[in-house]
N, C-alpha and C positions, 0 to 999 in steps of 0.2 A: 659703345663708341670708343672705350679705352683700347680694346683689342684692335679696332680699326686704325686708330692713331699710331699705335706701336707698329703695326704691319706696314703702314705707309713710310714711317721713318726708317725702318729696317730695309724696306725695299729700295729706298733712295740711296742707301749706303752701298749697295752692290756696285754700281758703276763708279762711285766715288773711290772705293777701295781699289778697284781695278785700275783706275787712272793713277792712283798713288803707286801701285805696283809697277806700272809702265814707266813712270818718271824715275823710280828708284832702281830700276833694273831687276825687279823681283820676278822669278819664274812663276807665271800665272797658273800653270798646270799644277805645280807643287802647292801653290796657295789653295787651289780648288780642292786638291786631295786633302790637305790639312783641314780645310773648311768642313768637309764631310766627316772626317775623323772626330773633330770637335763636336759636331752635331750628334754623332752616334753616342759619344761618351755622355754628353749632357742629357740626351733623351733616355738612354737605357739605364745608367747608373742609379738614378732615383727610383726606378721601378724595382730593380733588384734589391736596393737598400730597404724599401718598404716591405718586400717579401720576406727578407731575412729578419726583420723586426716584428714579424707576425701579421703583416698586412696581406692583401690579396695576391694571388699568384700572378706572375708576369704573363702577359698575353703571349701565346705562341703564334707568331705571325704566319707560319706555314700551315696553320690549321684554320686560317680565316679565309672567308670568301673574297676578301679584297687583296689577297697576296699578288695576284696577277697584275692588277692595276697599280699596286705599289711598286713592283719591279719596273713596269713601264714608266711610271712617274720618275723613278730614279734615272732612267735614261734621258728623259726630257729635262730634268734638273741639270744633269751634268752637261748635256749638249747646249742648253740655254746659257749656262755660265761661260762655256767656251766661246760661243759666238758673241756674247756680250763683251767679253774681254777684248776680242778682236775688233768689234765695232767701236768700243770706247777708244781704242788706239787710232782708228782711221776716221771716225765720225765725231768723236768727242762725247763728253758726258751728257750734255743737254739733249742732243739729237738722238743718241742711243736710248736715253730714258723715254723720250717721246715714242719711239718705235716699240719699246717694250710695253709701255702702258696703253698705247692706242690699240694694242692687241686685245683689249677688253671686248671688242666686237666678236671675237671668236668664241669665248665661253658663253656670251649672251645668245648668239645664234645657235650654237650647238646644244645649249641647255634647252632651248625652245624645241629643237628638232628631236633630240634624243632623250631628254628628261622630262618632257611635257611641261616645260617652264612657260612663262608668259611670252607672247610674241614680241620680237624685238621692234624697236622704233626705227623705221627705215631711214628717216631723215638724218638722225645722228650717225647711223651706220654709214650713210653716204658721205657725211661730212668728215668722218674719221678717215675714210679712204682718200678723199680729196686732200686732207691735211698731210697724209703720208706722202702722197705724190708730190705735193708742193715742197715739202721739207726735203725729200730725197733729191728732186731735180733742181732745187734751189741752191744746191751746194756750189755750183759754178766751178770753173777752173781758171786759174790765172796763167798757167803755163802749160806747154804741151806735155811736160813730164807728169804734171798732176793729172791730166786727163787720162793717162794710162791706168791710174789707180781708181778711177771713178766706177768702173764695172765691179771691182771687188767691193767697194764701199756700198754700192747699191745692193749687192748680193747679201752682204752682212746685215744691212739695214732690214732687208726682207726677212732673213732668217731669224733675227731677233724678234721681229713681229710674230712670225709663225710659231717658233718654239715656245715663246712665253704665252701666247694665246692658248696653245694646246695644253701646256703645263697647267695653266689656271683652270681650264675646263676639266682636266683629269682630276685636279684637286677637288673640284665640286662634285664630280662623279663618285669619287671614292668616299668623300664625306657623306654623300647621300646614301651610299651602300652601308656605311657604319651606322648612320642614324636609323635606317630601316631595320638593321640587324639587332640593335640594342633597344629600340623602342624609347620609353621614357626614363630609362635608367641612366641618369646623368653621370654617375660615378663610373659606370661601365663604359659609357661613351668617351669619357676623359681618358681612361686607361687604354682603350682601343685606339684613340687618336694619337696618344703618345707613342704607342707601339708602332703604329702606322708611320709616323714621322721618322722614328729610328730605322725602320725597314727601308724607307725611301732613301735615307742617307747612306745606309749600308750598301745598297745597290749602286748608288751614284759613286761611292768611294771605290768600290771594286772596279767600276768602269774607268774612273779617273786613273787609278793605278795601272790598269791595262794600257791606257793611252800613253802614259809616261814610259812604261817599259817597252812599248812598241815603237817609240820615236827613234829615228836614226841617232847614232852616237854623236854625230856632229851637232845635233839639236838638243842634246841633254845637258843639263846644268848640274853642278854639284849641289847636294842637298844643303839647304841654308836655313839658319834659325830665323832669318827675316821672312822666309816663305812660311815658316811655321807660325810666326806671330801674325802675319797678314791673313793666313788661313784661319787662325783661331778667331780673329775679329770678324772675318767673313762668315765663319761658321755660326758665331753667336747671332749675327744679323740674320743669317739664313734661317736658323732655328726659330728665332723670334718671329720672323715674317711668316714662316710656314705654320707655326703653332697658332698665331693670332688669326691667320686666314681661316684655318680649320674651325677655330672657336667662333669666329664671327659668322661663318656660314651656317652655324647651328642656330643663330639668332636672327640674322638678316637674310632676305632673299638675294640670290645672285644678282638680280637686276638692280638692286639697291647698293649692295656692298661693292661690286667691282667698279662702278663709276666713281664713287667716293674715294676708294682706295687708289685708283689710277690717277685721278686728278691731283691728289695729294703728292704722289710720287713725281708727277710731271712738274709741278711747281717747285718742289724741293730740289729735284735733279737739275732743272734749268737754272735755278738760282746758284746752285753749287758750281755748275759749269762756268757760269759767267763771273761769279765773285771769287771763287777759289782758284780756278784754273785759267781765268782770263780768256775763255773761249769766245771767238767772234762768231756771231750769228748774223747771217745776211738778212736784209729787209724782207725778202720773199719767204725766208724760213721763219721769221717772226710772225708773218701772216699765217703760215701753216700751223705754227704753235698756237696762235690765238684761235684758229678754227678747231684744233684738237680740243682745247679747253672748253670751248662752247659746245662741242659735240658731247663731251663727257658730262657737262652740266645738263644738257638735254636728255641724256640717258636717265639721269636721276629724276627729272621732272616727269 
């Protein structure tokens, strides 16, 4: 349960850090890049240090069966962070967090279809979809100028839901691959999962750098130490979240872990949005939030 708690706290920090970046004018793409650089250093340096001190050899990721999934996971990690940063700007911390966490229906359904997991509970699945619709369309618009941004907000809300759902499922799929490959050797599983995390972050870092270099000059910002600090904090949260998810999934089934993990993040993210950033949530959106929490609880039952 400790891994589960740490994963939930770290997951809630994502949108909070992005909101701080927005308010302080920090380049989010630079922060995303530094986030993955931090993750790479923290993941790989201990492995090489242990090898140099006579410990086991560092796992070569390119010789593993999970390398393809790890590279694909890096793409979803990077893409998910980009859409979360934009959604936090347009939809706020609380609602973006709900979209990201309600995506639990994707790994639950895909685990059932592709990994022979237990059949999903269709009532909570339906409630999650209803909650997302209510939250998204409960935004409302006070002026004509605001209505012009609604389409973009809906799209970002949907992509946060989609990318995070696929990312969570791919984590489950790759963890399943590692467990089957290593059997009951817990030490080998631990080394494999650490190497896997570092490989995912390496791929995401390369893609983030490519996005920055391909931006028009008018959209580029000077490299800033503030971006590095924000990225380091984001990276530590990201590494903690990813590591604890992978460890938890070796103990808890996906159908138990993801509901508890997501409800924790929904509650923490909503409280942060309201208390720290003074976000206003409309009554209809509160209804959608309540439905989402009930759905997540039903998943656990």
